[in-house]
C-alpha angles and dihedrals in degrees: 000000000000140000108269104180147324123238127220118189117223119260124234095280093059145252100303095047092046092049090047092059091048090048091054091049096047099035094232136099129237129224129222107270094186137227125317097220094187093052104035094238139106134203150199116217134214107199111216137192123269093040096292133120142189116232122200107197136183135186122248129213091260134125091240090062089068099035104048127066094232093050090047092050093050093046093048094050092046091050088054089058101275129262135126111359103175152301128262130216122211117218131181095218126029096191095093091046092049090051093048094048094040097231142080127262119250129230122253131188142165137162117232115217109279093000139096121269115277120213135192145150124242138186138176104052089123087059090051090052092050095041114015094199088071121091123219124228131244133190116192117222093182117083120269091255087067096048109124091244089060097053129074126024121345118243141159098232111125140175112260102175143350123211118216130187107211144058119316091204090055090052093047090052090050090050090049095235142107093204113133089222107026093170100048102182097063139042120243118205113205097179096100112127116270115260131084107016122231148093104316104180145342124220119209134196104231138166086262093053128255114352122188120200 
């Protein structure tokens, strides 16, 4: 399993303004990721090195925003002022995750501006809602050439570290592994003060040096 992407909910002034501030901080530009018709949300995407990406997402005035876990999670985080919503783990096979969580994955799709539709399955957003330190899981059905990290402008910005407030053993149990470093390509800092669990910050390698958001 590997980190797929990190999600940042739009702040009160909306998707474009929020993404603009992140673009200024990171020195890169996003592209229009499109609408999630099944979830009642839309996003802008910053493709990153190492097969990762940063998603900035906002809720729409749409029934699915209130009726689907992902739409509910985005809406709730946005109503709290926006900010980091969660992290997402890419897996090649969802069967083991579905068995462990006792439910089936749901379909996702969107069409980036000027590109073909991308499709995937995801599971675990209910866990994120109940315990925000937990990632959810994604399995891409589209080919690798359509992965969000492969679209849009090329850049060398990469994720160096994520900081999580929570319990690493709880996360390992959720991931179904005893590995000391279950996500090998990034560093996870667990030293955030105890309190409300969740993704606290993400540190990026940029042309300006390390930038923490």
